[in-house]
C-alpha positions as CSV (number, residue, x, y, z in Angstrom):
1,M,38.8,-40.6,70.1
2,P,40.3,-44.0,69.2
3,S,42.9,-44.0,66.5
4,A,42.1,-45.7,63.2
5,P,43.5,-49.2,62.8
6,P,46.6,-49.5,60.6
7,D,46.0,-50.2,57.0
8,D,47.8,-53.5,56.2
9,R,46.8,-53.6,52.6
10,I,49.6,-53.8,50.1
11,P,49.8,-50.5,48.1
12,E,48.6,-50.8,44.5
13,I,50.0,-48.3,42.0
14,P,48.8,-48.0,38.4
15,I,51.4,-47.1,35.8
16,T,49.3,-46.2,32.9
17,G,49.6,-43.9,29.9
18,D,52.6,-41.8,29.2
19,L,55.2,-42.1,32.0
20,T,56.4,-38.5,31.6
21,E,52.9,-37.0,32.1
22,H,52.5,-38.9,35.4
23,E,56.1,-38.9,36.7
24,A,55.4,-36.6,39.7
25,D,52.4,-38.7,40.9
26,L,54.2,-42.0,40.3
27,T,57.3,-40.8,42.2
28,E,55.1,-39.6,45.1
29,R,53.2,-43.0,45.2
30,L,56.5,-44.9,45.3
31,L,57.9,-42.7,48.0
32,D,54.8,-43.4,50.1
33,V,55.9,-47.1,50.2
34,E,58.3,-47.5,53.1
35,P,61.8,-48.7,52.2
36,G,61.8,-52.4,51.9
37,G,58.0,-52.5,51.7
38,E,55.7,-54.3,49.3
39,C,53.7,-52.8,46.5
40,T,51.9,-54.0,43.4
41,L,52.4,-52.1,40.2
42,Y,49.9,-52.4,37.3
43,F,51.3,-51.6,33.9
44,D,49.4,-50.4,30.8
45,S,51.8,-47.9,29.3
46,P,53.4,-47.2,25.9
47,G,56.4,-45.7,27.6
48,G,57.6,-42.1,27.8
49,S,60.8,-40.3,28.8
50,P,63.8,-42.6,29.2
51,Y,64.9,-40.3,32.1
52,C,61.6,-40.9,33.8
53,A,62.1,-44.7,33.3
54,I,65.6,-44.5,34.9
55,S,64.2,-42.5,37.9
56,L,61.3,-44.9,38.6
57,M,63.6,-47.9,38.3
58,T,66.1,-46.3,40.6
59,L,63.5,-45.6,43.2
60,I,62.3,-49.1,43.2
61,R,65.7,-50.7,43.5
62,L,67.5,-48.3,45.8
63,R,64.7,-48.2,48.3
64,G,64.6,-52.0,48.2
65,L,60.9,-52.2,47.4
66,H,59.5,-55.7,47.0
67,A,57.5,-54.7,44.0
68,T,55.2,-57.1,42.0
69,G,54.6,-55.9,38.5
70,I,51.6,-57.0,36.5
71,V,51.1,-56.1,32.9
72,T,47.4,-55.7,32.5
73,G,47.6,-54.4,28.9
74,E,50.8,-52.9,27.3
75,C,54.2,-52.4,28.8
76,S,56.4,-51.0,26.1
77,S,59.5,-48.8,25.5
78,A,60.5,-46.8,28.6
79,A,57.9,-48.7,30.8
80,L,60.0,-51.8,30.5
81,W,62.6,-50.5,33.0
82,P,60.4,-50.1,36.1
83,F,58.7,-53.4,35.1
84,A,62.1,-55.1,35.0
85,A,63.0,-53.7,38.4
86,C,60.1,-55.6,40.0
87,R,61.0,-58.6,42.2
88,R,58.1,-60.6,40.6
89,R,56.6,-60.0,37.2
90,F,53.3,-61.3,35.9
91,V,51.7,-61.2,32.5
92,T,48.5,-62.5,30.9
93,A,47.9,-64.1,27.5
94,Y,46.8,-60.7,26.3
95,S,49.8,-58.7,27.5
96,V,52.1,-57.1,25.0
97,L,55.6,-55.6,25.4
98,L,57.5,-53.6,22.8
99,F,61.3,-53.7,22.9
100,H,63.0,-51.2,20.6
101,P,65.9,-48.8,20.4
102,M,65.5,-45.9,22.8
103,K,64.4,-42.6,21.2
104,W,65.9,-39.5,22.7
105,Q,65.0,-35.9,21.8
106,S,65.5,-32.4,23.0
107,E,62.6,-29.9,22.7
108,E,65.0,-27.0,22.7
109,N,66.8,-25.3,19.8
110,V,70.4,-26.1,20.1
111,G,73.5,-25.2,18.2
112,L,75.7,-27.5,16.2
113,A,78.2,-28.0,19.0
114,E,75.4,-28.8,21.5
115,A,73.8,-31.2,19.0
116,A,77.1,-33.1,18.5
117,E,77.5,-33.4,22.3
118,W,73.8,-34.5,22.6
119,A,74.5,-37.2,20.0
120,R,77.6,-38.4,21.8
121,H,75.7,-38.5,25.1
122,F,72.8,-40.4,23.5
123,G,75.0,-43.0,22.0
124,H,76.6,-43.9,25.4
125,L,73.4,-43.8,27.4
126,E,71.5,-45.9,24.9
127,K,74.1,-48.7,25.2
128,D,74.2,-48.4,29.0
129,M,70.4,-48.6,29.3
130,D,70.1,-51.6,27.0
131,A,72.7,-53.4,29.1
132,L,70.9,-52.4,32.3
133,L,67.6,-53.8,31.0
134,A,69.2,-57.1,30.2
135,D,70.8,-57.2,33.7
136,L,67.5,-56.4,35.4
137,F,65.7,-59.1,33.5
138,G,68.5,-61.5,34.2
139,I,69.3,-62.5,30.6
140,S,72.4,-62.0,28.4
141,R,72.9,-58.7,26.7
142,E,73.2,-60.5,23.4
143,A,69.7,-62.0,23.8
144,M,68.3,-58.6,24.8
145,D,69.9,-57.0,21.7
146,E,68.0,-59.5,19.5
147,W,64.7,-58.1,20.9
148,I,65.7,-54.5,20.9
149,N,67.2,-54.2,17.4
150,P,65.4,-53.5,15.2
151,G,62.5,-54.0,17.7
152,R,60.0,-56.7,18.5
153,Y,56.6,-57.0,20.1
154,I,56.7,-59.8,22.7
155,S,53.5,-61.4,23.9
156,G,52.9,-62.3,27.6
157,P,53.2,-66.0,27.0
158,A,56.5,-65.5,25.0
159,L,57.9,-63.4,27.9
160,A,56.9,-66.1,30.4
161,G,58.2,-68.8,28.1
162,A,61.6,-67.0,28.2
163,G,61.5,-67.2,32.0
164,L,61.2,-63.4,32.5
165,A,57.7,-63.4,34.0
166,E,55.0,-65.6,35.4
167,L,51.8,-66.2,33.4
168,I,48.4,-65.6,34.9
169,S,46.1,-68.2,33.5
170,A,42.9,-67.5,31.5
171,A,40.9,-69.2,34.3
172,D,42.0,-66.5,36.7
173,L,40.7,-63.9,34.3
174,V,37.4,-65.7,33.6
175,N,36.7,-66.3,37.3
176,P,38.3,-63.4,39.2
177,V,35.9,-63.7,42.1
178,G,37.4,-67.1,42.9
179,S,40.9,-65.9,42.3
180,P,41.5,-62.5,43.9
181,I,44.8,-60.9,43.0
182,Q,46.5,-61.7,46.3
183,Q,45.7,-65.4,45.8
184,I,47.2,-65.3,42.3
185,I,50.5,-63.6,43.3
186,D,50.7,-65.3,46.7
187,P,48.7,-68.5,46.6
188,P,48.1,-70.4,49.8
189,A,50.4,-73.3,50.7
190,T,47.9,-75.9,49.4
191,T,47.9,-74.5,45.9
192,R,51.5,-73.0,45.9
193,G,53.3,-74.1,42.8
194,T,50.3,-73.7,40.5
195,I,52.1,-70.7,39.0
196,S,55.7,-71.7,38.8
197,A,58.6,-69.3,39.4
198,P,60.4,-68.3,36.2
199,Q,63.5,-70.1,35.1
200,L,65.9,-67.6,33.6
201,R,67.2,-68.4,30.2
202,Q,68.1,-66.6,27.0
203,A,65.3,-64.9,25.1
204,P,64.5,-66.8,21.9
C-alpha cells in the first residue's frame, strides 16, 4: 500500500479563550511543529495564567519556531507574550490588545510568611516580565511602561503604527477569496511590498 504524501501545509494553531484552560493542548500543538519549523497562530484570547504565557513564549523561542501571529479578535494580558514571540505579527483594523499590570494570585490558603514571600516573588517577576515583553516587541522599556501602567487598550492600527505589527487591509477581509491567508502573509514577488515590514519605534 503506497504511503500517504507528506503534508506540506503550514500548521495553523488557534490560541483562543483562556490560555490556562487550553495550555496542555496548545503545548502539544506547538511541540508538533518541528524545531525551526513554520506555523501560524491565530489569537483571540483575553489572557490567562502568566506562567502559561511564559511557557508558550519559551517554547516558541527556544525551539526556533518561525511563527506568524495573527490577531483575529482580541489579544490581551497574558496572550501578549506568545504573540510578541512571533517572528511576524499581523493585526486588522478590528483587532484589540489590552496592556495592563500583570495580576497574580494563588488559589491556596497560605500563612502570613508565605504570603509575604509570594508578594516579594510577584514584585520581581512582574518587573522582569514587563521588561521581557518590551524586548520581544523591540521597543524601549519606558515606552512599554506607558502602555502597561495603568493599562491601555491598543487598536490594531495603533499597534501597526507603532511598528510592532503589520496591518491586514480591509480589502483582504472583504474579499478573502481573492486574498487567501498565505498570499497575505507571504505575497508573490509581483505584489511583495503591498504590506510593508514594521519599522520599530517607541510606542506613542
